[in-house]
C-alpha positions as CSV (number, residue, x, y, z in Angstrom):
1,M,125.1,93.6,90.6
2,H,125.8,90.0,89.7
3,T,129.0,88.3,90.3
4,K,130.8,86.2,87.7
5,S,130.7,82.4,88.3
6,D,134.6,82.3,88.9
7,D,134.3,84.8,91.8
8,E,133.1,82.3,94.3
9,F,134.2,83.5,97.7
10,E,136.2,81.6,100.3
11,D,138.1,82.5,103.4
12,G,140.0,85.7,103.3
13,D,139.6,89.5,103.5
14,F,136.5,91.0,101.9
15,D,135.3,94.5,101.5
16,D,132.6,95.4,104.1
17,H,129.1,95.0,102.8
18,D,127.5,96.8,105.6
19,D,124.2,98.0,104.2
20,A,122.2,98.8,101.1
21,N,124.4,101.8,100.3
22,D,126.2,99.2,98.1
23,F,123.3,99.7,95.8
24,G,123.8,103.4,95.5
25,L,120.9,104.4,97.7
26,D,120.7,106.3,101.0
27,V,118.9,103.8,103.2
28,S,118.4,106.2,106.1
29,S,116.7,108.6,103.7
30,L,114.5,105.8,102.3
31,A,113.5,104.5,105.7
32,S,112.4,108.0,106.8
33,E,111.0,109.4,103.6
34,L,109.4,106.7,101.5
35,T,106.3,104.7,102.3
36,D,106.4,101.4,104.0
37,E,105.4,99.8,100.7
38,L,108.5,101.2,99.0
39,V,110.8,100.2,101.8
40,R,109.4,96.6,101.5
41,Y,109.8,96.7,97.7
42,W,113.4,97.9,97.8
43,G,114.2,95.6,100.8
44,D,113.2,92.5,98.8
45,R,115.0,93.8,95.8
46,W,118.3,94.3,97.7
47,R,117.8,90.8,99.3
48,I,117.4,89.2,95.9
49,E,120.5,91.1,94.6
50,E,122.5,89.7,97.5
51,E,121.2,86.1,96.7
52,N,122.3,86.5,93.2
53,K,126.0,86.7,94.2
54,A,128.3,83.7,93.7
55,I,128.8,81.3,96.5
56,C,131.1,78.4,97.1
57,V,129.2,75.2,98.0
58,N,132.0,74.3,100.6
59,L,132.5,77.7,102.0
60,S,133.7,78.1,105.6
61,L,131.6,79.9,108.3
62,T,134.2,82.7,108.5
63,A,134.0,83.3,104.8
64,A,130.2,83.2,104.8
65,L,130.0,85.7,107.7
66,N,132.7,88.0,106.2
67,K,130.5,88.4,103.2
68,L,127.2,89.1,105.0
69,P,125.7,92.5,104.8
70,G,126.2,94.5,107.9
71,K,122.5,94.5,108.9
72,W,122.3,90.7,108.5
73,L,125.5,90.3,110.6
74,D,123.9,92.4,113.4
75,A,120.8,90.3,113.1
76,A,122.8,87.1,113.4
77,C,124.4,88.4,116.6
78,Q,121.0,89.3,118.0
79,A,119.5,85.8,117.1
80,N,122.4,84.0,118.7
81,R,122.2,86.2,121.8
82,L,125.6,87.8,121.5
83,V,126.0,91.0,123.5
84,L,129.1,92.9,122.2
85,Q,130.1,95.9,124.3
86,G,132.7,98.5,123.7
87,E,133.7,100.3,120.5
88,R,136.2,97.7,119.5
89,C,133.7,94.9,119.9
90,Q,131.4,96.6,117.4
91,S,133.7,96.1,114.5
92,R,132.9,93.6,111.7
93,R,135.9,91.4,112.7
94,A,134.8,91.2,116.3
95,K,131.2,90.2,115.3
96,V,132.5,87.6,112.9
97,T,134.9,86.1,115.5
98,A,132.1,86.0,118.2
99,L,129.6,84.3,115.8
100,V,132.2,81.7,114.7
101,A,133.0,80.9,118.4
102,C,129.3,80.6,119.1
103,L,128.3,78.4,116.2
104,T,131.3,76.1,116.6
105,S,130.5,75.5,120.2
106,E,128.4,72.3,120.6
107,D,126.4,73.6,123.5
108,E,125.6,77.0,121.8
109,L,124.8,75.2,118.5
110,R,122.5,72.8,120.3
111,R,120.7,75.7,121.9
112,C,120.4,77.5,118.6
113,V,118.9,74.5,116.8
114,A,116.6,73.7,119.6
115,E,115.1,77.2,119.5
116,L,114.3,76.8,115.8
117,P,110.6,76.4,114.8
118,P,109.9,72.7,113.9
119,R,109.5,73.5,110.2
120,A,112.8,75.4,110.1
121,R,114.5,72.6,111.8
122,S,113.0,70.2,109.2
123,A,114.4,72.4,106.4
124,L,117.9,72.4,108.0
125,R,117.7,68.7,108.2
126,R,116.8,68.4,104.5
127,V,119.9,70.4,103.5
128,M,122.1,68.3,105.7
129,D,120.6,65.1,104.3
130,N,121.7,66.4,100.9
131,G,125.3,66.8,101.9
132,G,125.2,70.3,103.3
133,W,124.0,72.2,100.2
134,M,121.2,71.8,97.6
135,R,119.3,73.7,95.0
136,L,117.2,76.5,96.5
137,A,114.3,75.8,94.2
138,E,114.0,72.3,95.6
139,L,114.1,73.7,99.1
140,T,111.5,76.4,98.6
141,R,109.2,74.0,96.9
142,D,108.6,72.2,100.1
143,F,109.3,74.9,102.7
144,G,108.0,78.1,101.1
145,S,109.6,81.2,99.5
146,M,111.4,84.0,101.2
147,D,109.2,86.7,99.7
148,G,108.7,89.6,102.1
149,D,111.7,88.9,104.2
150,G,113.2,92.2,103.2
151,W,116.6,93.6,104.0
152,F,116.5,95.2,107.5
153,W,116.8,92.0,109.5
154,D,118.3,93.7,112.5
155,E,115.0,95.7,112.9
156,E,112.4,93.4,111.2
157,P,113.6,89.7,111.4
158,P,112.6,87.6,108.3
159,T,109.4,85.6,108.8
160,S,109.9,82.8,106.3
161,C,110.9,79.3,107.3
162,L,114.3,79.6,105.5
163,G,114.7,83.2,106.7
164,E,114.7,81.8,110.3
165,L,117.8,79.7,109.4
166,R,119.5,82.5,107.5
167,R,119.0,85.0,110.4
168,R,120.8,82.7,112.6
169,A,123.7,82.2,110.2
170,L,123.0,78.5,109.7
171,L,122.1,78.8,106.1
172,F,123.5,81.0,103.2
173,V,122.1,81.5,99.8
174,G,123.9,82.4,96.5
175,R,124.4,81.2,92.9
176,T,126.8,78.6,91.7
177,S,127.4,76.4,88.6
178,R,128.8,73.6,90.7
179,T,127.0,70.3,90.3
180,K,126.8,67.5,92.9
181,D,129.7,65.6,91.2
182,G,132.0,68.7,91.8
183,K,132.1,69.7,88.2
184,L,131.2,73.2,86.8
185,G,128.0,73.2,84.8
186,K,127.1,75.6,82.0
187,R,124.4,77.5,83.9
188,M,124.3,79.3,87.3
189,F,121.6,78.4,89.8
190,K,120.7,79.4,93.3
191,V,121.7,77.1,96.2
192,A,121.3,77.0,99.9
193,V,124.5,76.1,101.8
194,V,125.4,75.2,105.3
195,P,129.1,76.1,106.0
196,R,131.4,73.1,105.8
197,D,133.0,73.5,109.2
198,I,129.7,73.2,111.2
199,R,128.2,70.4,109.2
200,A,129.5,67.5,111.3
201,L,128.6,69.2,114.5
202,L,125.1,70.0,113.1
203,L,124.5,66.4,112.1
204,S,125.4,65.4,115.7
205,V,123.1,67.9,117.2
206,L,120.2,67.1,114.8
207,S,120.5,63.4,115.6
208,E,119.7,64.1,119.2
209,M,116.4,65.9,118.3
210,P,113.1,64.5,117.1
211,T,112.6,64.3,113.4
212,G,110.2,66.6,111.5
213,A,107.5,64.0,111.5
214,E,107.8,63.4,115.2
215,E,107.6,67.1,115.9
216,W,104.6,67.6,113.8
217,A,103.0,64.6,115.5
218,V,103.4,66.4,118.8
219,L,101.9,69.5,117.3
220,A,99.0,67.6,115.8
221,Q,98.2,66.2,119.3
222,R,97.7,69.7,120.5
223,L,95.1,70.3,117.8
224,T,92.9,67.3,118.4
225,T,89.8,69.4,119.1
226,P,88.1,72.1,117.0
227,A,88.4,74.5,120.0
228,D,92.2,74.2,119.9
229,A,92.3,74.8,116.1
230,L,90.0,77.8,116.5
231,N,92.1,79.3,119.3
232,D,95.3,78.9,117.2
233,A,93.6,80.6,114.2
234,I,92.3,83.5,116.2
235,A,95.7,84.0,117.9
236,A,97.4,84.1,114.5
237,A,94.9,86.7,113.3
238,R,95.4,88.8,116.3
239,S,99.1,88.7,115.8
240,Y,98.7,89.8,112.2
241,Y,96.5,92.8,113.1
242,D,98.8,93.7,116.1
243,A,101.7,94.1,113.7
244,L,99.7,95.7,110.9
245,G,100.1,99.4,111.6
246,L,97.3,100.6,109.4
247,Q,93.5,100.3,109.1
248,L,92.0,97.7,106.7
249,P,88.4,97.6,105.6
250,L,88.3,94.0,106.7
251,M,88.6,94.5,110.4
252,Q,89.9,92.1,113.1
253,S,86.3,91.6,114.4
254,D,85.2,90.6,110.9
255,V,88.0,88.0,110.6
256,E,87.4,86.5,114.1
257,D,83.7,86.2,113.5
258,F,84.4,84.4,110.2
259,L,86.8,82.0,111.8
260,R,84.3,81.1,114.5
261,Y,81.6,80.7,111.7
262,V,83.9,78.5,109.7
263,S,84.6,76.3,112.8
264,R,80.8,76.0,113.5
265,C,80.3,74.9,109.9
266,G,82.8,72.0,110.4
267,F,85.7,73.4,108.4
268,D,89.3,73.9,109.6
269,P,89.7,77.5,110.9
270,V,93.5,77.3,110.7
271,M,93.3,76.6,106.9
272,A,90.6,79.3,106.6
273,W,93.0,81.8,108.3
274,L,95.8,81.0,105.9
275,G,93.5,82.0,103.0
276,V,92.2,85.1,104.8
277,E,95.7,86.2,105.5
278,I,96.5,86.1,101.8
279,F,93.3,88.1,101.1
280,L,94.4,90.7,103.7
281,M,97.9,90.9,102.1
282,F,96.2,91.6,98.7
283,I,94.0,94.3,100.2
284,E,97.0,96.0,101.7
285,T,98.5,96.4,98.1
286,Q,95.1,97.6,96.8
287,L,94.1,100.1,99.6
288,H,94.1,102.9,97.1
289,E,91.2,101.1,95.3
290,I,89.6,99.0,98.1
291,Q,88.9,101.5,100.9
292,S,85.7,99.7,102.0
293,L,84.4,96.2,101.8
294,D,81.9,97.2,99.1
295,D,84.8,98.4,96.8
296,L,85.8,94.8,96.0
297,C,85.2,94.0,92.3
298,G,85.3,90.9,90.2
299,Y,88.6,91.9,88.6
300,H,90.1,92.2,92.1
301,I,89.3,88.6,92.9
302,S,90.7,87.6,89.5
303,E,94.0,89.4,90.2
304,L,94.1,87.9,93.7
305,A,94.0,84.4,92.4
306,S,96.3,85.0,89.4
307,S,98.8,87.7,89.2
308,F,99.0,88.4,93.0
309,I,99.8,84.9,94.2
310,D,102.1,84.4,91.2
311,T,104.2,87.3,92.2
312,S,103.9,86.7,96.0
313,F,104.9,83.0,96.1
314,I,107.7,81.2,94.4
315,Q,105.9,77.9,94.7
316,R,103.5,77.5,91.8
317,W,99.8,77.3,92.8
318,T,97.6,74.6,91.3
319,L,94.3,75.3,89.7
320,D,92.4,73.6,92.7
321,E,94.4,75.8,95.2
322,R,93.4,78.9,93.3
323,R,89.8,77.8,93.2
324,N,89.8,77.1,96.9
325,L,91.1,80.7,97.6
326,I,88.3,82.1,95.4
327,D,85.7,79.9,97.1
328,L,87.0,81.2,100.5
329,V,86.4,84.9,99.4
330,C,82.9,84.0,98.3
331,F,82.2,82.3,101.6
332,L,83.7,85.3,103.5
333,Y,81.5,87.8,101.7
334,D,78.4,85.7,102.3
335,R,79.1,85.9,106.0
336,L,79.9,89.6,105.8
337,Y,76.5,90.2,104.1
338,E,74.7,88.2,106.9
339,R,76.2,90.6,109.5
340,G,75.3,93.7,107.5
341,R,78.9,94.6,106.6
342,V,78.4,94.6,102.9
343,L,75.5,95.5,100.6
344,A,73.4,92.9,98.8
345,E,74.8,94.2,95.4
346,T,78.3,93.6,96.6
347,R,77.6,90.1,97.8
348,D,75.9,89.3,94.4
349,E,78.8,90.7,92.4
350,V,81.3,88.7,94.4
351,R,79.2,85.5,94.0
352,S,78.9,86.1,90.3
353,A,82.6,86.8,89.8
354,C,83.7,83.8,91.8
355,A,81.3,81.5,89.9
356,R,82.7,82.8,86.6
357,L,86.3,82.4,87.7
358,V,86.0,78.8,88.7
359,S,83.8,77.7,85.8
360,G,86.8,76.9,83.5
361,K,87.7,73.3,83.2
362,R,91.5,73.7,82.8
363,K,92.1,77.3,83.9
364,L,90.5,80.3,85.6
365,N,88.2,82.4,83.5
366,L,90.0,85.6,84.3
367,I,88.1,88.9,84.6
368,R,89.9,91.8,83.1
369,R,89.8,95.3,84.4
370,P,87.9,97.9,82.3
371,P,90.2,100.1,80.3
372,P,91.5,103.0,82.4
373,L,90.0,106.5,81.8
374,G,92.8,108.3,83.6
375,G,91.6,109.3,87.0
376,E,92.3,105.9,88.5
377,L,94.4,106.1,91.7
378,V,97.7,104.1,91.4
379,F,99.9,105.4,94.3
380,I,99.5,107.3,97.5
381,R,102.3,108.6,99.7
382,L,102.8,110.9,102.7
383,N,105.2,113.7,101.7
384,P,108.1,113.6,104.2
385,N,108.7,117.3,103.9
386,T,105.1,118.7,104.1
387,G,103.4,115.8,106.0
388,R,100.6,115.9,103.4
389,E,99.1,113.0,101.6
390,E,99.9,112.9,97.8
391,R,97.8,110.9,95.3
392,Y,99.0,109.9,91.9
393,T,96.7,108.7,89.1
394,F,96.9,106.8,85.9
395,N,97.3,110.2,84.2
396,H,100.4,110.8,86.3
397,Q,101.7,107.4,85.3
398,R,101.1,108.1,81.6
399,L,102.9,111.5,81.8
400,L,105.9,109.8,83.5
401,M,106.1,107.3,80.5
402,V,105.9,110.1,78.1
403,W,108.7,112.0,80.0
404,A,110.9,108.9,79.9
405,G,110.0,107.6,76.5
406,A,109.6,110.7,74.3
407,F,111.5,113.5,76.1
408,D,114.5,111.7,77.5
409,H,113.7,112.9,81.1
410,D,113.5,116.6,80.0
411,W,110.6,118.2,81.9
412,R,111.2,121.7,80.3
413,T,110.8,120.6,76.8
414,M,107.8,118.6,77.7
415,L,106.1,121.6,79.4
416,R,106.7,123.7,76.3
417,V,105.1,121.0,74.1
418,C,102.1,121.0,76.4
419,D,101.1,124.3,74.7
420,T,100.3,122.4,71.5
421,V,98.5,119.2,72.7
422,P,94.9,118.6,73.9
423,S,94.3,119.5,77.5
424,G,97.8,120.9,77.6
425,A,97.1,123.2,80.6
426,R,95.8,120.4,82.8
427,K,98.7,118.1,81.7
428,K,101.0,120.9,82.8
429,V,99.5,120.9,86.3
430,L,100.0,117.2,86.7
431,I,103.6,117.5,85.4
432,H,104.4,120.0,88.1
433,D,103.1,117.3,90.6
434,L,105.7,115.0,89.2
435,I,108.7,117.2,88.9
436,A,109.5,117.2,92.7
437,L,109.2,113.3,92.9
438,E,112.3,111.3,93.9
439,P,113.7,109.3,91.0
440,D,113.1,106.0,92.9
441,I,109.3,106.8,93.1
442,C,109.2,107.7,89.4
443,D,111.0,104.5,88.5
444,L,108.5,102.5,90.7
445,L,105.4,104.1,89.1
446,I,106.5,102.9,85.6
447,S,108.4,99.8,86.5
448,Q,105.7,97.4,85.3
449,A,105.1,99.2,82.0
450,D,106.1,97.6,78.7
451,E,107.0,99.0,75.3
452,E,103.3,99.0,74.2
453,D,102.3,101.0,77.3
454,F,104.9,103.6,76.5
455,D,103.7,103.9,72.9
456,R,100.0,104.2,74.0
457,A,101.0,106.9,76.6
458,I,102.9,108.9,73.9
459,L,99.9,108.7,71.5
460,W,97.6,109.8,74.3
461,F,99.7,112.8,75.2
462,Y,99.8,114.2,71.7
463,E,96.2,113.3,70.5
464,D,93.8,112.8,73.4
465,R,92.2,115.0,76.0
466,L,92.9,114.3,79.7
467,L,90.0,112.7,81.6
468,E,89.9,112.6,85.3
469,L,87.0,110.0,85.6
470,S,87.8,106.6,87.0
471,A,86.7,103.2,85.7
472,W,88.1,101.3,88.7
């Protein structure tokens, strides 16, 4: 859903872009029927699609708001404390008019900027120092990515630094080929833009406020003692678990104990929490495999320090940063063993894997997963119609690839062919599990497969027996 480079938008009338139905999907159905993981996946996908649209680097505030998705427009009204009552006031035009009036008022804009977190205010200052717009890659390099900000900002506000600015309608993201000298370049690239008609007022408001360095100096004064740093780390951990909504094998009590232990050892508990939070995020994505602390394997730690952080963060991690994360996991499992939370065999395996991973001079010595046997769990969901938990394995994934790659999405023909292949009866049973699946879930289950994966799956279907053992 990309827009051509000559479609940059400016003031005028635009079609409503109220929600993710623009992408051909029923959001209300998704939100009620799919798992939280799928909602997050599609939310980020829709957000990225929106960011890939063309944008004018000197757009007006009205034009920018007219083009916002409806859920983001509602979030901007909420963030700027606008209460619109009555049916007429709920129209897109009324919301845009109210937001323009708010953000072009010096007092309201000053309040809005003053309420920003210091880091978000620093990011806004950076854009203004660059003339009101700049390449997004340069901004995210210093202020972090927007991964995980999703789509439903009226219900779940974005949590990234730049997301704070976008939710308040102070910053807009899109693609342009316009260079700093005003000419059109040969390639499109993403930019972050402050609307032109609030730039002068923003510069005036920002000049009244402390710079980023001064703000962080004030923050640093509050963290002059280890006790202050520990309290902040534990508060952050508690907030994370309060918002979690599911049970993780690494419990809140484990994390709080580890942070206190880190502090007693003379290390920074705030930095330790940042690493633990990444580890917890990884466990969330691997709950189908890591259901207890003793389920952690060497290849999990390898994937955490390589593919997981590469796909979760736009900013590239250095080798030393990856090694620090691995060392943190090793340190954490040593402490968990001391408290009797993991077996000695687990602690030893984690130590061995961590030592192997960091032993390379110029790169990590990655640990590969053993080849799958077929029974490995790859996806779990709660069926919205029956309320029952459904589990899908690597064998299901293979059959989906065969269905898409060899049978052109024709289940009937595939079922008939099952009569002529090894383990055909059992493959039929798994196919019946898949037939009722929504197309979106089928697409998700095979979204990461490449051409070789499809070829291997087809060969397996015709020549190999179905095994339900698991190597993971």
